[in-house]
C-alpha beads as a LAMMPS data file, in Angstrom:
LAMMPS data file: protein, C-alpha beads

343 atoms
342 bonds

1 atom types
1 bond types

-500.0 500.0 xlo xhi
-500.0 500.0 ylo yhi
-500.0 500.0 zlo zhi

Masses

1 110.0

Atoms # bond

1 1 1 -0.387 -0.158 -0.439
2 1 1 2.452 2.161 0.338
3 1 1 4.908 1.731 -2.259
4 1 1 1.666 2.572 -4.271
5 1 1 1.275 5.488 -2.684
6 1 1 4.590 6.247 -3.276
7 1 1 3.986 5.673 -7.106
8 1 1 0.934 7.690 -7.683
9 1 1 3.269 10.293 -5.651
10 1 1 5.758 9.459 -8.126
11 1 1 3.067 10.000 -11.412
12 1 1 2.074 13.833 -10.326
13 1 1 5.514 14.715 -9.390
14 1 1 6.909 13.701 -12.465
15 1 1 4.771 15.563 -15.045
16 1 1 4.989 18.603 -12.907
17 1 1 8.634 18.890 -12.498
18 1 1 8.635 19.497 -16.639
19 1 1 6.254 21.778 -16.407
20 1 1 7.957 24.353 -14.509
21 1 1 10.734 24.960 -17.258
22 1 1 7.869 25.391 -19.738
23 1 1 5.875 28.220 -16.431
24 1 1 8.716 30.152 -16.584
25 1 1 9.564 30.667 -19.640
26 1 1 6.108 31.863 -20.050
27 1 1 5.367 33.895 -17.006
28 1 1 7.146 36.640 -18.589
29 1 1 4.712 36.721 -20.670
30 1 1 2.043 35.834 -18.688
31 1 1 1.930 38.777 -16.827
32 1 1 2.101 40.992 -19.294
33 1 1 -1.019 39.493 -19.976
34 1 1 -2.191 39.560 -16.641
35 1 1 -1.282 43.414 -16.732
36 1 1 -2.460 44.557 -19.412
37 1 1 -5.517 47.953 -18.706
38 1 1 -7.991 45.537 -19.966
39 1 1 -7.909 43.181 -17.612
40 1 1 -6.894 45.498 -14.745
41 1 1 -9.881 47.253 -15.503
42 1 1 -11.802 43.708 -15.603
43 1 1 -10.237 42.930 -11.758
44 1 1 -11.408 45.805 -10.798
45 1 1 -15.501 46.301 -11.870
46 1 1 -15.003 41.974 -10.666
47 1 1 -13.495 43.511 -7.354
48 1 1 -16.669 46.422 -7.146
49 1 1 -19.766 44.187 -8.096
50 1 1 -18.095 41.547 -5.370
51 1 1 -17.829 44.196 -2.501
52 1 1 -21.004 45.662 -3.473
53 1 1 -22.987 42.990 -3.387
54 1 1 -20.936 40.896 -0.254
55 1 1 -22.445 43.080 2.379
56 1 1 -25.812 42.616 1.839
57 1 1 -25.196 38.592 1.225
58 1 1 -23.176 38.738 4.841
59 1 1 -26.618 40.154 5.872
60 1 1 -28.860 38.314 4.343
61 1 1 -27.128 35.204 5.905
62 1 1 -26.561 36.168 9.326
63 1 1 -30.344 37.200 9.070
64 1 1 -31.092 33.596 8.042
65 1 1 -29.329 32.700 10.425
66 1 1 -31.037 34.081 13.372
67 1 1 -34.352 33.246 11.791
68 1 1 -32.677 29.566 12.035
69 1 1 -32.684 29.690 15.778
70 1 1 -35.288 32.853 17.422
71 1 1 -37.992 32.033 14.344
72 1 1 -40.244 28.991 14.358
73 1 1 -42.284 27.366 12.157
74 1 1 -45.020 27.686 14.398
75 1 1 -45.117 31.518 14.431
76 1 1 -44.349 31.425 10.236
77 1 1 -47.642 29.455 10.057
78 1 1 -49.356 32.252 12.432
79 1 1 -47.882 35.571 10.169
80 1 1 -48.607 34.371 6.957
81 1 1 -52.151 35.148 5.726
82 1 1 -54.889 32.832 5.210
83 1 1 -55.950 34.839 2.238
84 1 1 -53.672 34.080 -1.021
85 1 1 -54.119 38.044 -2.082
86 1 1 -53.226 39.085 1.532
87 1 1 -50.253 37.533 1.288
88 1 1 -48.792 38.714 -1.972
89 1 1 -49.771 42.312 -0.880
90 1 1 -48.256 41.714 2.357
91 1 1 -44.989 39.875 0.491
92 1 1 -45.176 42.805 -1.579
93 1 1 -44.182 45.260 0.873
94 1 1 -41.817 43.502 3.294
95 1 1 -39.118 45.027 1.442
96 1 1 -40.425 48.421 2.980
97 1 1 -39.694 46.594 6.852
98 1 1 -36.475 44.220 5.666
99 1 1 -34.819 46.394 2.951
100 1 1 -32.024 43.880 1.482
101 1 1 -30.538 43.767 -1.465
102 1 1 -31.567 40.779 -3.665
103 1 1 -27.845 39.072 -2.837
104 1 1 -28.877 38.473 0.683
105 1 1 -32.385 38.302 0.390
106 1 1 -32.479 34.354 -1.412
107 1 1 -30.661 33.333 1.774
108 1 1 -33.665 34.837 3.834
109 1 1 -36.190 33.515 1.893
110 1 1 -34.958 29.837 1.382
111 1 1 -34.635 29.196 5.485
112 1 1 -38.513 30.884 5.279
113 1 1 -39.506 28.170 3.266
114 1 1 -37.897 25.736 4.820
115 1 1 -39.928 26.910 8.241
116 1 1 -42.908 26.955 6.066
117 1 1 -43.193 30.108 4.362
118 1 1 -45.503 29.232 0.640
119 1 1 -43.687 29.467 -2.097
120 1 1 -45.887 32.046 -3.576
121 1 1 -45.390 34.403 -1.143
122 1 1 -41.458 34.169 -1.028
123 1 1 -40.849 35.082 -4.898
124 1 1 -43.478 37.421 -3.929
125 1 1 -40.780 38.990 -1.730
126 1 1 -38.004 37.795 -3.325
127 1 1 -38.673 39.551 -6.502
128 1 1 -40.240 43.006 -4.653
129 1 1 -38.358 43.349 -1.249
130 1 1 -35.286 44.446 -3.385
131 1 1 -36.909 47.221 -5.350
132 1 1 -39.707 48.328 -3.138
133 1 1 -38.178 49.293 -0.366
134 1 1 -37.257 53.165 0.892
135 1 1 -32.964 53.106 0.508
136 1 1 -33.752 51.904 -3.295
137 1 1 -36.966 55.167 -3.349
138 1 1 -34.213 57.437 -2.018
139 1 1 -31.510 56.263 -4.561
140 1 1 -33.562 56.647 -7.406
141 1 1 -35.298 59.845 -6.957
142 1 1 -31.853 60.809 -5.964
143 1 1 -30.636 60.223 -9.704
144 1 1 -33.728 60.930 -11.256
145 1 1 -34.441 64.373 -9.103
146 1 1 -35.928 66.368 -11.857
147 1 1 -38.549 62.865 -12.847
148 1 1 -40.357 61.969 -9.888
149 1 1 -42.159 60.127 -11.872
150 1 1 -39.716 57.624 -13.201
151 1 1 -39.372 56.591 -9.179
152 1 1 -43.655 55.913 -8.823
153 1 1 -43.019 54.064 -11.253
154 1 1 -40.701 52.256 -11.154
155 1 1 -41.869 51.224 -7.598
156 1 1 -45.549 50.422 -9.045
157 1 1 -44.207 48.399 -11.653
158 1 1 -41.885 46.275 -9.781
159 1 1 -44.496 45.716 -6.885
160 1 1 -47.416 44.760 -10.029
161 1 1 -45.360 41.928 -11.481
162 1 1 -43.724 40.334 -8.045
163 1 1 -47.362 39.998 -7.145
164 1 1 -48.777 39.082 -10.236
165 1 1 -46.007 36.391 -10.326
166 1 1 -47.165 35.233 -6.834
167 1 1 -50.240 34.698 -7.790
168 1 1 -49.423 32.972 -10.952
169 1 1 -47.443 30.419 -8.791
170 1 1 -49.971 29.823 -6.234
171 1 1 -51.731 28.926 -8.790
172 1 1 -49.488 26.521 -11.022
173 1 1 -46.911 24.872 -8.449
174 1 1 -48.502 22.444 -7.227
175 1 1 -45.389 21.195 -5.316
176 1 1 -41.787 22.987 -2.845
177 1 1 -39.644 24.183 -5.636
178 1 1 -36.778 24.075 -3.460
179 1 1 -34.204 22.363 -4.223
180 1 1 -32.994 20.912 -1.385
181 1 1 -35.666 20.079 1.275
182 1 1 -34.964 19.100 4.781
183 1 1 -35.296 15.741 5.406
184 1 1 -35.714 16.349 9.069
185 1 1 -39.828 17.466 8.797
186 1 1 -42.789 15.778 7.188
187 1 1 -44.569 17.813 4.716
188 1 1 -48.433 18.272 4.499
189 1 1 -49.794 19.646 0.976
190 1 1 -51.434 23.106 1.535
191 1 1 -54.424 24.354 -0.521
192 1 1 -51.803 26.377 -2.191
193 1 1 -49.671 23.339 -3.821
194 1 1 -46.678 24.296 -1.033
195 1 1 -45.697 21.058 1.247
196 1 1 -45.649 23.102 4.571
197 1 1 -42.852 21.770 6.425
198 1 1 -43.952 20.385 10.154
199 1 1 -41.556 19.125 12.973
200 1 1 -42.319 15.586 13.628
201 1 1 -41.971 16.804 17.157
202 1 1 -42.987 20.406 18.784
203 1 1 -39.698 21.534 18.765
204 1 1 -38.493 23.604 15.459
205 1 1 -34.873 23.529 15.521
206 1 1 -32.610 21.079 14.696
207 1 1 -32.260 19.011 17.912
208 1 1 -28.647 17.840 17.278
209 1 1 -26.738 20.909 17.263
210 1 1 -27.150 23.094 20.424
211 1 1 -28.563 26.779 20.066
212 1 1 -25.584 29.215 21.111
213 1 1 -23.846 31.648 19.210
214 1 1 -20.770 29.737 17.907
215 1 1 -23.174 27.173 16.049
216 1 1 -24.577 30.772 15.190
217 1 1 -22.095 31.889 13.886
218 1 1 -21.055 28.235 12.078
219 1 1 -23.953 28.477 10.292
220 1 1 -23.792 31.941 9.159
221 1 1 -20.738 30.852 7.889
222 1 1 -21.726 28.017 5.870
223 1 1 -24.245 30.025 4.728
224 1 1 -22.344 32.468 2.939
225 1 1 -19.628 30.494 1.569
226 1 1 -21.970 28.175 -0.604
227 1 1 -24.240 30.856 -1.771
228 1 1 -20.925 33.702 -2.377
229 1 1 -19.720 30.960 -4.799
230 1 1 -22.047 31.866 -7.146
231 1 1 -21.914 35.420 -6.178
232 1 1 -18.170 35.062 -7.464
233 1 1 -18.835 33.399 -10.371
234 1 1 -20.725 35.969 -11.909
235 1 1 -19.275 38.590 -10.777
236 1 1 -16.416 37.231 -12.934
237 1 1 -18.627 36.781 -15.892
238 1 1 -19.913 40.066 -15.384
239 1 1 -16.642 42.447 -15.502
240 1 1 -15.397 40.152 -18.656
241 1 1 -18.541 40.945 -20.001
242 1 1 -18.457 44.879 -18.720
243 1 1 -14.630 44.845 -20.195
244 1 1 -14.745 43.061 -23.515
245 1 1 -18.052 44.207 -25.108
246 1 1 -17.745 48.256 -25.361
247 1 1 -20.982 50.253 -24.222
248 1 1 -21.000 51.952 -27.359
249 1 1 -22.177 48.638 -29.343
250 1 1 -23.774 47.693 -27.130
251 1 1 -26.324 50.912 -27.704
252 1 1 -26.150 50.416 -31.359
253 1 1 -27.794 46.893 -30.771
254 1 1 -30.424 49.247 -28.978
255 1 1 -32.223 51.434 -31.664
256 1 1 -35.687 50.657 -32.328
257 1 1 -38.572 50.809 -30.603
258 1 1 -38.406 46.784 -29.378
259 1 1 -35.300 46.526 -29.151
260 1 1 -34.364 49.286 -26.866
261 1 1 -36.771 46.880 -24.713
262 1 1 -34.644 44.150 -25.603
263 1 1 -31.486 45.886 -24.580
264 1 1 -32.365 47.972 -21.327
265 1 1 -33.479 44.633 -20.044
266 1 1 -30.110 42.588 -21.516
267 1 1 -28.097 45.263 -20.205
268 1 1 -29.464 45.151 -16.508
269 1 1 -29.108 41.355 -16.859
270 1 1 -25.739 41.230 -17.579
271 1 1 -24.576 44.662 -15.451
272 1 1 -25.621 42.672 -12.527
273 1 1 -25.340 45.792 -10.269
274 1 1 -27.123 46.106 -6.750
275 1 1 -30.806 47.993 -6.968
276 1 1 -29.427 50.779 -4.254
277 1 1 -26.628 51.604 -7.492
278 1 1 -28.388 51.219 -10.652
279 1 1 -30.613 53.644 -10.844
280 1 1 -27.258 56.555 -11.208
281 1 1 -26.044 53.961 -14.288
282 1 1 -29.758 54.273 -15.588
283 1 1 -29.564 58.035 -15.559
284 1 1 -27.209 58.070 -17.409
285 1 1 -29.049 56.627 -20.466
286 1 1 -32.033 59.422 -19.740
287 1 1 -31.296 61.379 -23.416
288 1 1 -30.907 58.262 -25.257
289 1 1 -33.983 56.140 -24.618
290 1 1 -37.530 56.917 -23.490
291 1 1 -39.151 56.204 -19.646
292 1 1 -40.201 52.484 -21.176
293 1 1 -36.634 51.172 -21.270
294 1 1 -35.100 53.049 -18.849
295 1 1 -37.562 51.375 -16.315
296 1 1 -37.301 48.176 -17.637
297 1 1 -33.662 48.198 -16.641
298 1 1 -34.794 49.555 -13.069
299 1 1 -37.114 46.823 -12.987
300 1 1 -35.531 43.901 -13.708
301 1 1 -32.374 44.026 -12.777
302 1 1 -33.192 43.435 -9.159
303 1 1 -35.722 40.683 -10.551
304 1 1 -33.009 38.552 -12.321
305 1 1 -29.470 39.331 -13.305
306 1 1 -26.131 36.991 -14.238
307 1 1 -25.402 36.658 -10.542
308 1 1 -29.089 36.535 -8.756
309 1 1 -29.848 33.392 -11.238
310 1 1 -27.066 31.653 -10.528
311 1 1 -27.966 32.194 -6.474
312 1 1 -31.655 31.140 -7.600
313 1 1 -30.403 27.939 -9.186
314 1 1 -28.707 26.742 -6.431
315 1 1 -32.256 27.403 -4.441
316 1 1 -34.974 26.340 -6.721
317 1 1 -35.827 23.441 -9.278
318 1 1 -33.785 24.793 -12.622
319 1 1 -37.571 24.238 -14.258
320 1 1 -38.572 26.780 -11.799
321 1 1 -36.005 28.992 -12.139
322 1 1 -36.605 28.998 -15.993
323 1 1 -40.018 29.694 -15.256
324 1 1 -39.923 32.422 -13.226
325 1 1 -37.309 33.788 -15.245
326 1 1 -39.305 34.300 -18.482
327 1 1 -43.125 35.291 -16.505
328 1 1 -40.503 37.910 -15.426
329 1 1 -39.157 39.019 -18.705
330 1 1 -42.453 39.163 -20.299
331 1 1 -43.921 40.974 -17.104
332 1 1 -41.915 43.301 -17.289
333 1 1 -41.806 44.029 -21.214
334 1 1 -45.440 44.466 -21.303
335 1 1 -45.792 46.361 -18.352
336 1 1 -42.626 49.375 -18.856
337 1 1 -44.156 49.180 -22.623
338 1 1 -47.780 50.142 -21.198
339 1 1 -45.797 53.002 -19.157
340 1 1 -44.397 54.169 -21.788
341 1 1 -48.093 53.924 -24.183
342 1 1 -49.468 56.542 -20.688
343 1 1 -47.277 58.316 -19.067

Bonds

1 1 1 2
2 1 2 3
3 1 3 4
4 1 4 5
5 1 5 6
6 1 6 7
7 1 7 8
8 1 8 9
9 1 9 10
10 1 10 11
11 1 11 12
12 1 12 13
13 1 13 14
14 1 14 15
15 1 15 16
16 1 16 17
17 1 17 18
18 1 18 19
19 1 19 20
20 1 20 21
21 1 21 22
22 1 22 23
23 1 23 24
24 1 24 25
25 1 25 26
26 1 26 27
27 1 27 28
28 1 28 29
29 1 29 30
30 1 30 31
31 1 31 32
32 1 32 33
33 1 33 34
34 1 34 35
35 1 35 36
36 1 36 37
37 1 37 38
38 1 38 39
39 1 39 40
40 1 40 41
41 1 41 42
42 1 42 43
43 1 43 44
44 1 44 45
45 1 45 46
46 1 46 47
47 1 47 48
48 1 48 49
49 1 49 50
50 1 50 51
51 1 51 52
52 1 52 53
53 1 53 54
54 1 54 55
55 1 55 56
56 1 56 57
57 1 57 58
58 1 58 59
59 1 59 60
60 1 60 61
61 1 61 62
62 1 62 63
63 1 63 64
64 1 64 65
65 1 65 66
66 1 66 67
67 1 67 68
68 1 68 69
69 1 69 70
70 1 70 71
71 1 71 72
72 1 72 73
73 1 73 74
74 1 74 75
75 1 75 76
76 1 76 77
77 1 77 78
78 1 78 79
79 1 79 80
80 1 80 81
81 1 81 82
82 1 82 83
83 1 83 84
84 1 84 85
85 1 85 86
86 1 86 87
87 1 87 88
88 1 88 89
89 1 89 90
90 1 90 91
91 1 91 92
92 1 92 93
93 1 93 94
94 1 94 95
95 1 95 96
96 1 96 97
97 1 97 98
98 1 98 99
99 1 99 100
100 1 100 101
101 1 101 102
102 1 102 103
103 1 103 104
104 1 104 105
105 1 105 106
106 1 106 107
107 1 107 108
108 1 108 109
109 1 109 110
110 1 110 111
111 1 111 112
112 1 112 113
113 1 113 114
114 1 114 115
115 1 115 116
116 1 116 117
117 1 117 118
118 1 118 119
119 1 119 120
120 1 120 121
121 1 121 122
122 1 122 123
123 1 123 124
124 1 124 125
125 1 125 126
126 1 126 127
127 1 127 128
128 1 128 129
129 1 129 130
130 1 130 131
131 1 131 132
132 1 132 133
133 1 133 134
134 1 134 135
135 1 135 136
136 1 136 137
137 1 137 138
138 1 138 139
139 1 139 140
140 1 140 141
141 1 141 142
142 1 142 143
143 1 143 144
144 1 144 145
145 1 145 146
146 1 146 147
147 1 147 148
148 1 148 149
149 1 149 150
150 1 150 151
151 1 151 152
152 1 152 153
153 1 153 154
154 1 154 155
155 1 155 156
156 1 156 157
157 1 157 158
158 1 158 159
159 1 159 160
160 1 160 161
161 1 161 162
162 1 162 163
163 1 163 164
164 1 164 165
165 1 165 166
166 1 166 167
167 1 167 168
168 1 168 169
169 1 169 170
170 1 170 171
171 1 171 172
172 1 172 173
173 1 173 174
174 1 174 175
175 1 175 176
176 1 176 177
177 1 177 178
178 1 178 179
179 1 179 180
180 1 180 181
181 1 181 182
182 1 182 183
183 1 183 184
184 1 184 185
185 1 185 186
186 1 186 187
187 1 187 188
188 1 188 189
189 1 189 190
190 1 190 191
191 1 191 192
192 1 192 193
193 1 193 194
194 1 194 195
195 1 195 196
196 1 196 197
197 1 197 198
198 1 198 199
199 1 199 200
200 1 200 201
201 1 201 202
202 1 202 203
203 1 203 204
204 1 204 205
205 1 205 206
206 1 206 207
207 1 207 208
208 1 208 209
209 1 209 210
210 1 210 211
211 1 211 212
212 1 212 213
213 1 213 214
214 1 214 215
215 1 215 216
216 1 216 217
217 1 217 218
218 1 218 219
219 1 219 220
220 1 220 221
221 1 221 222
222 1 222 223
223 1 223 224
224 1 224 225
225 1 225 226
226 1 226 227
227 1 227 228
228 1 228 229
229 1 229 230
230 1 230 231
231 1 231 232
232 1 232 233
233 1 233 234
234 1 234 235
235 1 235 236
236 1 236 237
237 1 237 238
238 1 238 239
239 1 239 240
240 1 240 241
241 1 241 242
242 1 242 243
243 1 243 244
244 1 244 245
245 1 245 246
246 1 246 247
247 1 247 248
248 1 248 249
249 1 249 250
250 1 250 251
251 1 251 252
252 1 252 253
253 1 253 254
254 1 254 255
255 1 255 256
256 1 256 257
257 1 257 258
258 1 258 259
259 1 259 260
260 1 260 261
261 1 261 262
262 1 262 263
263 1 263 264
264 1 264 265
265 1 265 266
266 1 266 267
267 1 267 268
268 1 268 269
269 1 269 270
270 1 270 271
271 1 271 272
272 1 272 273
273 1 273 274
274 1 274 275
275 1 275 276
276 1 276 277
277 1 277 278
278 1 278 279
279 1 279 280
280 1 280 281
281 1 281 282
282 1 282 283
283 1 283 284
284 1 284 285
285 1 285 286
286 1 286 287
287 1 287 288
288 1 288 289
289 1 289 290
290 1 290 291
291 1 291 292
292 1 292 293
293 1 293 294
294 1 294 295
295 1 295 296
296 1 296 297
297 1 297 298
298 1 298 299
299 1 299 300
300 1 300 301
301 1 301 302
302 1 302 303
303 1 303 304
304 1 304 305
305 1 305 306
306 1 306 307
307 1 307 308
308 1 308 309
309 1 309 310
310 1 310 311
311 1 311 312
312 1 312 313
313 1 313 314
314 1 314 315
315 1 315 316
316 1 316 317
317 1 317 318
318 1 318 319
319 1 319 320
320 1 320 321
321 1 321 322
322 1 322 323
323 1 323 324
324 1 324 325
325 1 325 326
326 1 326 327
327 1 327 328
328 1 328 329
329 1 329 330
330 1 330 331
331 1 331 332
332 1 332 333
333 1 333 334
334 1 334 335
335 1 335 336
336 1 336 337
337 1 337 338
338 1 338 339
339 1 339 340
340 1 340 341
341 1 341 342
342 1 342 343
């Protein structure tokens, strides 16, 4: 056994030894390429996106861990409105109380769904929370000081889209869309088709772990690592797109009554900006695009972008995420087009 292990080690080390001279020869070229202006810009954009989103993700996982220990399933069931319309309306306005960015929203909602929150309420909260909150309202108002109708329209359309999708989930989703469902609980199918979790014992918390601050931070750390890897991948790909595809080329694709909406929605998806700062980017296009395309950018971005898609796929089933994404795109396009006609 020891000889086999040594042979296995040699089989790895010998090829590596031959690679060393090659890497030394290439090191100067690689270093020059790595320090080129384009890659420097890419690194700057990547770090900027990550640092912008990471604090909100951290807040989200800390809230998620607090809910794991201190919010019981019974409490969630009592606070959940029985009427689906009332539930959607309440969920659409929860962002006013919990102003969390979309990066921090997903771990919080995942924990609440494990505690028994119905899928339609959770989805409404995910979509509306990053937009319908006082921080985003203030940021949008500051970005468009002479056009308050943009702020009001953004809030209204975001709420309408989120509520509509929440009702669609209530009507058509008949099983738990979570990718990983806790096996330590039994599930009872409710009238909404969502399988609500019920603990087999009176206690709600995981009895295999002692409820203390050490276990709280361990849970928060695990959650942060689990979600941040998708944030890193999304930020890296977004940084590459922003660096190597010029904005002028993208704007050239947006000429036309329909193409302008497609461009601004696609631009919001690719940029993956935080909802607290995307209004300042949109203001740079205020003299290029009409109200409708600007609103489509401001509403779609916080609901669906590249990094949040990866995080949604880590939480929900792929089929559910595809359907959710299509519903968001269609409703945002239709709503912003209608706003452009009426306002």
